[in-house]
C-alpha positions as CSV (number, residue, x, y, z in Angstrom):
1,M,0.0,0.0,0.0
2,K,1.3,3.4,-1.0
3,L,0.0,6.3,1.1
4,I,0.0,9.9,-0.1
5,Y,-1.7,13.1,1.1
6,R,-4.6,14.4,-1.0
7,K,-6.4,17.7,-0.5
8,L,-9.6,17.2,1.5
9,F,-10.9,20.8,1.4
10,D,-9.9,24.4,1.0
11,L,-10.9,27.3,3.4
12,H,-10.7,30.4,1.2
13,I,-11.3,33.9,2.4
14,W,-12.2,36.4,-0.3
15,H,-12.3,40.1,0.4
16,N,-13.6,42.6,-2.1
17,F,-11.2,45.2,-0.8
18,Y,-8.5,43.4,-2.7
19,L,-10.7,41.8,-5.4
20,G,-13.1,44.5,-6.4
21,N,-16.9,44.0,-6.6
22,E,-17.0,41.6,-9.5
23,S,-18.8,38.2,-9.0
24,L,-15.7,36.0,-8.6
25,L,-16.9,32.5,-8.1
26,S,-13.8,30.6,-9.1
27,P,-10.4,30.6,-7.3
28,D,-8.8,30.5,-10.7
29,E,-10.0,34.1,-11.3
30,I,-8.2,35.4,-8.2
31,A,-4.8,37.1,-8.9
32,A,-1.7,35.2,-7.9
33,S,-0.7,38.1,-5.7
34,Y,-3.8,37.9,-3.5
35,D,-2.9,37.5,0.1
36,V,-5.4,37.8,3.0
37,R,-2.9,37.0,5.7
38,N,-2.5,40.7,6.7
39,D,-6.2,40.6,7.7
40,F,-6.8,37.0,8.9
41,S,-5.2,33.8,9.9
42,I,-6.9,30.4,10.3
43,S,-5.9,28.1,13.1
44,P,-7.3,24.6,14.0
45,T,-8.6,24.4,17.6
46,A,-6.7,22.2,20.0
47,E,-9.3,19.5,19.8
48,T,-9.3,19.6,16.0
49,R,-5.5,19.2,15.9
50,Q,-5.9,16.0,17.9
51,L,-8.8,14.8,15.7
52,M,-6.8,15.5,12.5
53,A,-3.9,13.5,13.9
54,N,-6.2,10.6,14.6
55,Y,-7.5,10.6,11.0
56,R,-4.1,11.4,9.5
57,M,-5.0,14.9,8.3
58,R,-2.8,18.0,8.0
59,F,-3.7,21.7,7.9
60,K,-1.6,24.1,5.8
61,S,-2.1,27.8,5.7
62,S,-2.0,29.7,2.4
63,P,-2.3,33.3,1.1
64,K,-6.0,32.6,0.4
65,G,-6.7,31.0,3.8
66,G,-5.7,27.4,4.3
67,S,-6.3,23.7,3.2
68,V,-6.8,20.4,4.9
69,Y,-5.1,17.3,3.5
70,I,-5.7,13.6,4.3
71,E,-3.8,10.5,3.8
72,I,-5.2,8.2,1.1
73,D,-4.3,4.9,-0.5
74,A,-2.6,5.9,-3.8
75,N,-3.3,2.5,-5.3
76,A,-7.0,2.6,-4.7
77,S,-9.3,3.3,-7.6
78,E,-10.9,6.1,-5.6
79,N,-9.6,8.6,-3.1
80,E,-10.2,6.2,-0.2
81,T,-8.9,7.6,3.1
82,F,-6.4,5.5,4.9
83,I,-8.5,5.7,8.1
84,P,-12.2,5.7,7.5
85,I,-14.2,8.6,8.8
86,D,-17.1,6.4,9.9
87,Q,-18.7,8.7,12.5
88,P,-19.9,12.3,12.8
89,I,-17.0,14.7,13.3
90,S,-16.6,18.5,13.3
91,L,-13.3,20.2,12.3
92,R,-13.2,23.6,13.9
93,F,-10.9,26.5,13.1
94,F,-10.5,29.9,14.7
95,L,-10.6,32.8,12.3
96,I,-8.2,35.4,13.9
97,Q,-8.2,39.0,13.0
98,K,-4.7,40.4,12.3
99,G,-5.2,44.0,11.3
100,K,-6.8,46.5,13.7
101,G,-8.4,48.6,10.9
102,L,-10.3,45.7,9.3
103,L,-13.7,47.1,10.0
104,N,-12.8,50.4,8.5
105,Y,-12.8,48.9,5.0
106,T,-15.1,45.8,5.6
107,L,-18.9,46.1,5.3
108,L,-19.6,44.8,8.8
109,P,-21.0,46.6,11.9
110,L,-18.5,49.2,13.1
111,S,-19.5,48.4,16.7
112,G,-17.3,45.3,16.5
113,L,-18.0,42.0,18.3
114,S,-19.1,43.0,21.8
115,G,-19.9,39.6,23.2
116,Q,-20.4,38.0,19.8
117,M,-18.3,36.3,17.2
118,Y,-18.8,35.3,13.5
119,Y,-19.7,31.7,12.9
120,F,-19.3,29.8,9.6
121,S,-20.2,26.3,8.6
122,N,-20.8,24.0,5.7
123,L,-24.2,23.4,7.2
124,A,-25.2,26.9,6.2
125,N,-26.7,25.3,3.0
126,N,-25.5,28.3,0.9
127,N,-24.5,27.1,-2.5
128,E,-24.6,30.2,-4.8
129,G,-22.2,29.1,-7.4
130,A,-19.7,28.3,-4.7
131,L,-19.8,26.6,-1.3
132,F,-20.2,29.6,1.0
133,L,-19.9,29.1,4.7
134,S,-21.9,32.2,5.6
135,Q,-25.7,32.4,6.0
136,P,-27.6,33.1,2.8
137,L,-28.3,36.8,2.3
138,A,-31.8,37.9,3.3
139,I,-34.4,38.6,0.6
140,Y,-35.5,42.2,0.2
141,S,-38.9,42.6,1.7
142,N,-41.6,45.3,1.6
143,G,-41.9,47.1,4.9
144,N,-38.6,46.0,6.5
145,T,-36.2,48.5,8.0
146,Y,-32.7,48.4,6.3
147,P,-29.8,50.2,8.0
148,L,-27.1,51.8,5.9
149,G,-24.9,49.1,4.4
150,S,-27.5,46.3,4.5
151,L,-27.0,43.6,1.9
152,V,-30.0,41.8,0.4
153,K,-31.0,39.7,-2.6
154,H,-33.7,40.7,-5.1
155,S,-34.5,39.2,-8.5
156,G,-31.2,37.4,-8.7
157,Q,-29.0,40.4,-7.8
158,I,-27.3,41.8,-4.7
159,Y,-28.2,45.2,-3.4
160,E,-26.4,47.4,-0.8
161,A,-28.3,50.1,1.0
162,I,-26.6,53.5,0.7
163,I,-29.2,55.2,3.1
164,H,-31.0,54.2,6.2
165,E,-34.3,52.9,4.8
166,A,-36.9,53.0,7.5
167,S,-39.4,51.0,5.4
168,G,-38.6,49.0,2.3
169,G,-40.7,49.2,-0.8
170,V,-41.8,46.6,-3.4
171,N,-38.4,46.9,-5.1
172,P,-35.1,48.5,-4.0
173,D,-35.0,52.1,-5.1
174,P,-32.0,52.6,-7.5
175,S,-31.3,56.0,-5.8
176,D,-31.0,54.3,-2.4
177,W,-29.4,51.0,-3.3
178,I,-26.3,49.9,-5.3
179,E,-26.8,46.8,-7.4
180,Y,-24.1,44.1,-7.7
181,A,-23.8,40.7,-9.5
182,D,-25.1,37.8,-7.5
183,T,-22.8,36.2,-4.9
184,Q,-22.8,35.9,-1.1
185,Y,-21.2,37.9,1.7
186,V,-20.6,37.8,5.4
187,T,-23.2,39.9,7.3
188,A,-24.4,40.5,10.8
189,S,-26.6,37.5,10.3
190,D,-23.4,35.4,10.9
191,L,-22.9,36.8,14.4
192,Y,-23.6,34.5,17.3
193,S,-23.5,35.3,21.0
194,T,-20.5,33.9,22.8
195,Q,-20.7,31.9,26.0
196,S,-18.0,31.3,28.5
197,P,-17.5,27.8,30.1
198,I,-19.5,28.9,33.1
199,Y,-23.2,29.2,32.1
200,S,-25.4,31.0,34.6
201,F,-29.0,29.7,34.3
202,S,-31.7,31.9,35.8
203,D,-35.4,31.6,35.2
204,T,-38.8,31.3,36.8
205,G,-41.6,28.7,36.4
206,F,-40.1,25.8,38.4
207,G,-41.8,24.2,41.4
208,P,-40.3,22.9,44.7
209,S,-38.0,19.9,44.6
210,Q,-38.5,19.6,40.9
211,S,-36.0,17.7,38.8
212,V,-34.6,19.8,36.0
213,E,-32.5,18.3,33.2
214,F,-29.9,20.3,31.3
215,V,-28.6,19.0,28.0
216,L,-26.0,20.7,25.7
217,K,-26.1,19.6,22.0
218,D,-23.6,20.1,19.2
219,I,-24.4,20.8,15.5
220,H,-24.9,17.1,14.9
221,D,-27.8,17.2,17.5
222,Q,-25.7,15.0,19.7
223,P,-25.6,15.5,23.5
224,V,-22.1,16.5,24.7
225,Y,-23.2,17.4,28.3
226,A,-26.1,16.4,30.5
227,K,-26.9,17.2,34.1
228,E,-30.0,16.7,36.3
229,V,-30.5,18.9,39.3
230,E,-33.2,19.4,41.9
231,T,-34.8,22.8,42.7
232,P,-34.9,24.0,46.4
233,A,-37.8,22.6,48.5
234,D,-39.2,26.0,49.2
235,L,-39.1,27.3,45.6
236,T,-42.3,28.6,44.0
237,P,-43.0,29.1,40.3
238,A,-42.8,32.9,40.9
239,D,-39.3,32.6,42.3
240,T,-36.1,32.7,40.2
241,F,-34.3,29.4,40.0
242,N,-30.5,30.0,39.6
243,H,-27.9,27.3,38.8
244,Q,-24.5,27.3,37.3
245,L,-23.4,24.8,34.6
246,S,-19.7,24.1,33.9
247,F,-18.8,23.5,30.2
248,K,-15.1,23.6,30.8
249,E,-14.4,20.2,29.3
250,I,-16.5,21.0,26.1
251,P,-14.5,22.1,23.0
252,A,-15.1,25.4,21.3
253,G,-18.1,25.2,18.9
254,K,-21.7,26.1,18.3
255,Y,-24.2,24.6,20.7
256,T,-27.8,24.7,21.8
257,L,-29.1,24.2,25.4
258,E,-32.2,22.2,26.2
259,V,-34.0,22.4,29.5
260,D,-36.3,19.5,30.2
261,G,-36.3,18.5,26.6
262,N,-37.1,22.0,25.3
263,L,-34.8,24.4,23.4
264,Y,-33.7,27.1,25.8
265,G,-32.7,30.4,24.1
266,D,-30.7,30.7,20.9
267,A,-27.7,28.8,19.7
268,F,-24.4,30.2,20.9
269,C,-20.6,29.8,20.4
270,L,-18.9,28.3,23.4
271,I,-15.5,30.0,23.8
272,D,-13.1,29.9,26.7
273,P,-11.1,33.1,26.5
274,L,-8.3,31.7,28.7
275,R,-8.0,28.6,26.5
276,D,-9.0,29.9,23.1
277,G,-8.1,33.6,23.1
278,Q,-10.1,36.3,21.4
279,A,-11.2,35.0,18.0
280,F,-13.0,37.0,15.3
281,G,-14.8,33.9,14.1
282,L,-15.2,30.2,14.4
283,I,-15.3,27.9,11.3
284,E,-17.0,24.5,11.7
285,I,-16.8,21.9,8.9
286,A,-19.0,19.0,9.8
287,H,-19.3,15.5,8.5
288,H,-22.2,13.2,9.1
289,S,-24.2,10.7,7.0
290,S,-27.1,13.2,6.2
291,I,-24.8,15.8,4.6
292,D,-25.0,16.0,0.9
293,H,-21.4,15.1,0.0
294,T,-22.0,16.1,-3.6
295,N,-22.5,19.8,-2.5
296,Y,-21.4,20.3,1.1
297,G,-19.6,17.2,2.5
298,F,-15.9,16.5,2.2
299,V,-16.2,12.7,2.3
300,E,-18.6,10.1,0.8
301,I,-19.3,6.9,2.7
302,S,-19.0,3.8,0.6
303,G,-19.6,0.7,2.6
304,A,-16.9,0.6,5.3
305,A,-14.7,3.1,3.4
306,S,-14.8,6.9,3.2
307,I,-13.9,8.5,-0.1
308,A,-12.3,12.0,-0.1
309,S,-14.5,14.5,-1.9
310,T,-12.4,17.6,-2.3
311,K,-14.3,20.8,-1.6
312,D,-13.6,24.6,-1.8
313,Y,-15.3,26.4,1.1
314,I,-15.6,30.1,0.8
315,I,-16.0,33.0,3.2
316,R,-16.4,36.3,1.4
317,F,-16.3,39.8,2.8
318,K,-17.7,42.9,1.1
319,N,-15.6,46.1,1.1
320,R,-17.1,49.2,2.7
321,S,-18.3,52.1,0.7
322,T,-18.0,55.6,2.2
323,R,-18.7,59.2,1.1
324,W,-15.4,60.8,0.5
325,K,-15.2,64.3,2.1
326,Y,-12.4,66.6,1.0
327,I,-11.5,69.2,3.6
328,Y,-9.2,72.1,2.6
329,A,-7.1,74.3,4.8
330,D,-7.9,77.1,2.4
331,E,-10.8,77.7,0.1
332,H,-11.1,75.0,-2.6
333,G,-12.4,77.4,-5.3
334,Y,-15.1,75.1,-6.8
335,D,-18.7,76.2,-7.2
336,A,-21.7,73.9,-6.8
337,P,-22.4,73.3,-10.6
338,T,-18.8,72.3,-11.2
339,L,-18.9,69.8,-8.3
340,I,-22.3,68.4,-9.2
341,A,-21.1,67.8,-12.8
342,N,-18.3,65.7,-11.3
343,D,-20.5,63.8,-8.8
344,F,-19.7,65.8,-5.8
345,E,-21.8,68.0,-3.5
346,L,-20.7,71.4,-2.1
347,L,-20.6,71.6,1.7
348,D,-18.9,75.0,2.1
349,L,-16.0,77.1,0.9
350,N,-13.5,74.6,2.4
351,S,-15.1,71.2,1.8
352,F,-17.1,69.1,-0.5
353,V,-18.2,65.4,-0.5
354,S,-18.9,62.6,-3.0
355,A,-22.6,62.6,-4.1
356,N,-22.7,58.8,-3.4
357,P,-20.6,56.3,-1.4
358,L,-17.5,55.2,-3.2
359,P,-15.9,51.8,-2.6
360,L,-12.8,51.5,-0.5
361,L,-10.3,49.4,-2.5
362,K,-6.7,48.4,-2.2
363,K,-6.2,49.7,-5.8
364,A,-8.8,52.4,-6.0
365,T,-9.2,54.9,-8.9
366,N,-8.6,58.5,-8.0
367,P,-11.6,60.8,-8.4
368,T,-11.2,63.8,-10.7
369,I,-12.7,67.2,-11.1
370,G,-12.6,68.1,-14.8
371,L,-9.7,66.8,-16.8
372,E,-6.9,68.2,-14.7
373,T,-7.5,67.9,-11.0
374,L,-6.7,64.4,-9.6
375,L,-8.1,64.0,-6.0
376,P,-6.3,61.8,-3.5
377,I,-7.7,58.5,-2.2
378,P,-8.7,58.5,1.5
379,E,-6.7,56.8,4.2
380,L,-8.4,53.9,5.7
381,N,-8.2,55.0,9.3
382,L,-10.1,58.3,8.8
383,I,-13.7,57.3,8.7
384,K,-16.5,58.9,10.6
385,P,-20.1,57.8,10.9
386,E,-22.9,60.4,11.0
387,L,-25.8,59.4,13.3
388,D,-29.3,60.7,13.7
389,T,-31.1,61.3,17.1
390,A,-32.2,57.7,17.1
391,Q,-28.5,56.5,16.6
392,N,-29.2,55.3,13.1
393,T,-26.2,55.7,10.8
394,L,-27.1,58.1,8.0
395,N,-23.7,58.3,6.4
396,I,-20.1,57.1,6.8
397,Y,-17.5,59.6,5.7
398,S,-13.9,59.1,4.7
399,E,-12.2,62.4,5.5
400,I,-9.3,63.7,3.3
401,Y,-7.5,66.8,4.6
402,L,-5.8,69.0,2.0
């Protein structure tokens, strides 16, 4: 038997700040110079490193993200893994933010994580020309509120809100939305609350000396923790029942909690800051028998054997668009008609601003006024949101001082 390593799957991170806004759905279309490692790194969790060793897998980082390889029998007619993957497993990876200014040029909430983290999985069921690990974009809906920067799907296209739309119409208004080719992006829908290993349960509705069962389940719907406790003898349904659960032995991942057989609250990402650090996101690539290996799974079960089914999983970030505000130390000398003719708006004698948001790009095109004046591109650290009295973001400006 001759054993070799064969690629099991790729974890690719695409960012429009480097790629532009085109609908790139094939890694072959990405320039060879593309490198996302200034923004992110991918690292297997400690439990995944052990799991990969058990199944003779290896992880290798790359400029586009990383790849997992598995040992196979080179003489077999198919890519049969040396060690069969004959039970449900989850390979988990931390997505670690490298650059501090990432949110300045990435279309994500400026508020940051604040008790949350991004979660990506091949169970997202998001096959839009590529195997995206993020949640499918929401469909534009009449009457919904859409904050500035919202991304939605409508009639096979992607739209980005360039205003705060208090109530959506039947169709996205072209003056309020930018249209892009169809693809998928990370949004706030991919945020999950984080939970430390000590879970503080507190709720009412329990009687005296009542048995209460707590069960923690993973994404395979399998119990990973169970505990039965008894309420105090003097507890009434109006009283608050408090109890602490310890998940210290449970690996990082996405879980749900059931109380007496009923789902309690929303799913959460279990993270131990002392053990796992502060991660931007968690990637969970699952295998179990019900996963469609043709589209989402990385192995196919064939009798007692498992056949490697190479996949390319994608996480794609949208670049932020801002209104570029030019602020002069002296009078700039332009009148309103001249600025309007060049897609700018006059603010005062010392400043003007782009009429619409402009994309922040690694290789951006300098705006011009007329044929002679070439305006500078904004620095990424000088962005400033404009809020209304209800704290809705009305505009985000990139300030350029001249």
